[in-house]
N, C-alpha and C positions, 0 to 999 in steps of 0.2 A: 643559558639558563642556570647559572651557577648559584645564585642566591636563593635561599628558601623563602624569603619574604621581604617586605619593604624595610623592615628594621628601624623602628622609631621608638624603641623601648629604652629602659634603663633599669638598674638594680633597684628593687623595692626597698623603701625605708622601713625602719622598725615598726612604725605605727601602721604602715600599710600591711605588713605581715600580720600584725595583730588584728586588723580589720578583716583580713581574709580568713583567719583561723579561729578567732575567739568566739564568734557567734555560734558556730557548730559545737565547740567544746563546752561553752556555757550551757547550752540547752541539753547536751548529753548529760551533764552533771545534774540538771534538773530531773531528767528521766532515769537517773541511774538505777533506781530500785524497781523499775517497771519490768514485768515479765513478758514473754512472747504473747501475742494476741491469740484469740480463738482461731483465727484464720491461718496461723502459722503452722507449718509442718516440715518444711525442708530442713530446718535447723536440726530437727531430731534425726533425720536420716544421715546428715553429715556426722553428727556425734556417734551414731550407731556404726558407721563405717570406721571412724577413728577407734571406737571401742573394740571392734573386730580385729583391727590391726594391732592394737595395744595388747590384746590377749592372744595374739599369734594365730588367729583364725582367718579363713579366706575373706578377702575384701567384701565380697557380696553376702557374707553371713550376717546380715543385719537384723533378720527377723521380719523385715517388710515383705509381705506377700504381694507380688505384682500381679495384676490382672489386666489384660488388654482392654477390658471394658472400662477401665479407669486409667487409661494410659496417660492422661494429662495431669493426674495427681502428681505423678513423678515417674521417671524412668526406673527400670529395675535397679540400676545403680547410679549414683551421682558421680560426676567427674571427680577424680581423686585428689586434685590439687589442694583444696581446702581441708579435707580429712587428713591428708598427710601432715599438714601444719598442726592440726588439732591432736594428732596421735600422741606426741610427747606430753601435751597438756593433759589429755585424758589419763595417760599412764601415771602422771604425778599427782594430779588434782582430782581425778575422777570425772564424773559427768556434770559437775556443777557449771553454772552459766557465767560465773564471775570472770574467770580468766579469759574465756572466749570473747566476752564483751570487751575486755580491755584490748585484746588483739584487734577486734573490729574497729574500735575507736581510734587506735593508732593508725590503722589502715585508712580510715577516713581522713585523718589529719595529713597523712602522707599524700593521699590523692590531691587534696587542696593545695598542699605545698608544691607538688609537682606541676599542677596547673599554673600556679603563680610563677614558678621558675620558668616554665616554657613560654607562656604567653607574654610575660613582661619583657621578653627579648624584642618584641615587635609592637608593643603598645604601652600606653600610659598605665603604670602600676596602680595609680589611684582609682581609675575606672575599673581596672581588673579586680582590685581589692573589693570593690562594691559588688561586682558580679560574683566573685568567688565566695565572699562572705555571705551573700544572699543564697547562693546555691547550697553551701554547707548548712545554713540555717534551715533551708527548705528540706534538705535531706533528713535532718533530725526532727523537723516538724512532722514528717511521716514516720517517725520512730525507726530510723534506719539502723540504729544500734540495739534495738529491742531484742532481736534474735541474732544468734551467731551465724549469720548467713555468709555466703561466699561473695556477695556483691561488692562490698567495699574493698575487701582484699583484691578482687578482680579489677576494680576501678583503679586502685593504686598501681597494680601491675601494668595496666593498659597505658596509664600516663607515664610510667617509668619507661615503657617502650618508646613513647612519643619523645621524651627527653633525649633518649639515646639516639633515635633516628634523626632528630631535628637539630643535632649539634651543628654549629656553623662550620665546623671542620669537616674535611672530606672523610667519607666513611672508610674506616680501616677494617681489616679482617678481624682484628681483636674485638672491636666494637660490634661488628656483625655477629660474632659468636655470642656476645652478651645479648644482643637483640634476639637471636635465635633461641637461646636458653630461656629468656624471660617470656618470649612468645609461646613456646611449648608449655611452660608452666601456666601461663594465662589461659590457654586453651584447655589445659587439664583442670583448671579451676572453674571456668565457665565456657561452654561451647561457643558462646558469642565471640570469643577471641579469634575465631576463624576469620573474622572481618579484617584482621591484620594482613592476611595473605594477599587478597586483591589490592589492599591499600599499598603494600610494598610493590606490587606489580605496577600500579598506577604511578607510584613515586619514581620507579625506574624510567617510565616514559617522560616524566616531568623533569628529572634530574640526570642529564646525560653524564655528568662527572662520576656518578656512582652506579651507573647502569649495570656494569659488568658484575659488581659485587651483589647488587640487589637481585638481578636475574638468577645468579647462582644460588642465593638464599631461597628465593621462591621455588626454584626447581627442586632444591633439597626438601623443602616443605611438602611439595606435591608428591614426591616419591615416598617420603615418610608417611604421609597421610594415606596414600593408597595401600601401602604395606600394612599400616596399622588397622585399617578397616578390614582387610582380608584376614588379619591375625585374630582380632577380637570379634569380628562378625558385625555386619551392619545393624543387627538388632541390639547390640550393646552400645551403640552410639546414641545418646539421648535425643529423642524426637526426630531422628533421621528419617524414619518411615513416614512421619507426618509432614516433613519439610517439603519434599518434592512431590507435587500432586498435579492434577490436570490443569490446563490453562485457565479453565473456568474457576477452579478453586483458588488459584494464585491471584487471579484478578479480583475475586471477592475479598481476599485478604487486603489487597492494596486499597480498594475502595472503602473498606471498613476502617482504615487507619485513623481517619479523623474522629470517628465515633469512639475507637478504643483509647485514643491518647488525648482527647480533649481535656478530660479531667486531670490527667497527669501534667498538662501544661499549666493548669491553674495551681496544682500542687507545687510545681517548680517555681512559680512566681509568687506563691503564698497568698494568704488572705490577710493583709496587714491591717485592715481597718475593722472596727466593730460593727460597721453598717454594711448590709448586703449591697445597697445601691452604690456605695463608695467602692467596694471591691469589684463590682461589675464594671464600673467606669475605669478603674485601674487596670483590670484585665483587658478591656478593650484597647486601652492605650498601649499596654505591653504588647498585645498582638499586632497592633499597628506599627510598632517600632521594629518588629522582627525582620521584615523584608529589608529595611534600611541597614540594620545591624548585620544581616547575613551578607549583604553586599560588601560592607566594611570588612567582615571576616574574610571573605573571598579575596579581597584586595591584599590584605596583610598576610593571610595564611594559606591562600589557595595553592601556592607552589610547594607547600611543605607536606611532610608526612601527616601532620595534624589535619590539614585540609583534606588529604586523601582518605584518611581514616574516618573522618566525619561522614564523607560521602558513602563509603562502602558499608559502614555500620548502619547508616540510615536505610540503605537499600536492604540490608539483611533484616532489619526490624520490620520493614514493609512486607516482606515475604514470610516472616516467621509464623508458625502455626499457633503460637501462644502469645498473649499480650499481657504485660504488667508494667506498672509505672517504673519499677526498679530496673527494667531492661534499658531505660533511658538514663539511669543515674550517671553513667560515665560521662555523659555530655550535658548534664544540667548546667555546669559552669559555662559551657559554650552557649547554651540557650539564654542564660542570664546575661552573658556578654552581648548577645545579639540585641537584647532589650536595651542595655545601657549604651552600647555603641550606636544603636539606632537613634536613641534620644540625642546623643552627641552630634550625630550626623545632621539631624533636623535642626538643632539649635545653632549649629555652625553656619547655617544658611541665613540666619537673622543677624544682620550687621551689628545691631546695638547689643545683642545678647551674646554673640559669639565669643568675645574675650572672656566671658565669665562662664563658659560652658562647663568646665570641669568643676568649678565651685557649685554651680547650680545642680549638676548631677550628684555631687557629693551630698548636698543638703537633702535633695529628694531621696537619694538612696538611703541615707541615715534614717529618714522618716519611715521608709519601708522596712528597714531592718529592725528598728525599734518596735514598730507595730507587729511585725512578724514574730519577734521574740516574745512580746507580751502575749500574743495570742497562743504561741506555743506553750508558754508557762501556764496559762489559764485553761487550756483545753484539757478535759479529763483524759487520763491515760486509757489506752485500749483495754477492753474487757479481756482479762486473761483466762485462758483455759485452765491453767494449773492452779489458779486460786479459787475456782468454782467448787463449792462444797460437795455438790453431787458428783462431779468428775473425780474429786479426790476419794469420795466414798466408793465409787465404781472401781477406781484403780486399786484401792485397798482390798476390795473383794477379790479382784483378779490375783493380786499378789498372795493372798491368803488361801486361795482355792486349793483344796486337797489334791486336785488333779492338774495343778499348774504346769507340770512338766509336759503334759500332752495337750494343753490348750492351744487352740488356733482361733483367733477372734476376727470378726468383721466389725469395724467401728469407723465413725465419720472422720476421726483424726487418728488413723491407724499407727503412723510412725511415732506420734507422741505417746500413745498407749504403750507401744513396744519399748520406747526409751524409759518410760516410767516404771514398767512392770517386768520387762524382760520376756514378755509373751509375744510370739509372732502374731501379726495382724494384717488384715487386708482392708483397703478402703471401700466405701460404699459407691454404688454407681446406679445409673438409670438403665433399666432393661425390663422386658416382660418378666412376669413372675417365674415362669418356667426356666428362663435363661438364668435368673438370679440363683435359683435352686441348683441348676446344673453346674454353675460356676462354684457354688459352695461345695458341692460334692467333689468337683475336680480338684479343688485346692485343699480339700480335707479340713474345711472350717468346722470347728466343733461348737462354737457359740456365735450368735450375732447379737449386737447391741443396738436396740431400737431407740432412736433419739438423736436429734441433730446437734446437740450441745450449743444451741442457739447460733449455729453457723449459717443456717439457711440453705444447706446443701440439699439439692433436689434428690440426690441418691438416697438420703436418709428416708425421705417420704416413700420412695420406690421400695426400699427394704421393708418398711412398715406395712405397705400394701401387700407385699408378697407374704409376710407373716400372717396377715389377716386372711388372705385368700386361700392359704394352704396350711391350715392349723394342724394337720396330721404330720407335718414335717418338723414342727417346732414345739418345744416344751419349755414353758416358762420356768426360770430358775432363780432369778433375782430381779428386784426392782427398787428404785428410789424415786424421788419426785421428778427426775428428768429422764431416767433411762429404765428400760426393761431388757433383761438379758434372757435369751432363749437358747436352749441347747438344740442343736441340729440333730434330728433323729437319723441314725445311720440308714443309708439306703441298702439296696440289694448288694450282698457281698461285703457289707461294712463300709461301702463308699458313701 
């Protein structure tokens, strides 16, 4: 079992590289002036970590006030990989979003280039260019570069690992060290990178020639991981306490997978037509192609690290306590490949059409790309929190407050408020009124902001109900059309 795949590829031509990369870049330029949406918040915490490091303060001195009642908003601290990259940017350019957006865009291009380089070793670059170009376009259709998040840098790192591990040459200790270093940094960027560890173990079983090196690498990772958890504490590992639960909970996550990721499948394949019925038919066709394409993928890449990683990453996503379309971004190119390869597989069974399979796929693919790009250009940009006049007025009030140095707020987008004002803040959550007040006392919150900023967050309604039900605890201090700010009356002993 020396070979990693069936090997039917060739080097991509210039126009194939352009087809793979340009749809993403063109739509990025269309979206260039867009700001983060109302739902975005993680980007603010990454920048707050970078700001803390740039100013010589502890990494966790971000101003984000963590509460276990809102654990899924964010962990206490984000993985340090992306903030470490952002630290010199913040040091030189401040907290502006332009340079981080450039970095995210470059990361997206690197990811797509790495996919093309790796997969073209074993399949037709023309079909791959369609799949990769479509996946890049789909990513930016969902405004992947709108916020300076860690996802696209993580995707680039993950595919960099794939390139290193799937070299046709035997695995050397030098390349193993590079894989180890990039894996560590990928995990430090997004915890989802832990899927690399079982993938390497699976690869050791599938590739006897490299087994000794791979097993040594996995053993080193296990030892380092155990030591790291003991050093930092399990509570500092994002979502670790939510990851391993009872069998009933785990089974519930698996059975809910289809409901959680049905819409992301449609996002990945885009809505290329202006008519709902046409898009429905296209999505049905795309889903029908996936099993055929998955079989083609297994045949060509099943013995490779790429095949192993797709399997272990999919298992991890099945069991994860949280769900989001961007958790699937690393393998959107593979999903689009399944659609394109499935179509090729089906057409190749028709004798009269088979000789023209690639040209037919190219024509159909270009129609989808053109339609997807047109829709991406015409779709209104997401409603931004930072452009909302009432949000801006609220943030100005916070910045100008005479007691700013002692303020601690509760707000529906806590981390964005802290980034914009420098005032510590905690997110909203659903709980009984007495629990909300108790948590406000425990975390020494001085003011609460009632209003959901049009995010639809259920915790905002719970906070409003608590303020209404317990008027003796809250004193109104500021209001605009969207928000009312209440001072929290100190409890016994000033708590």
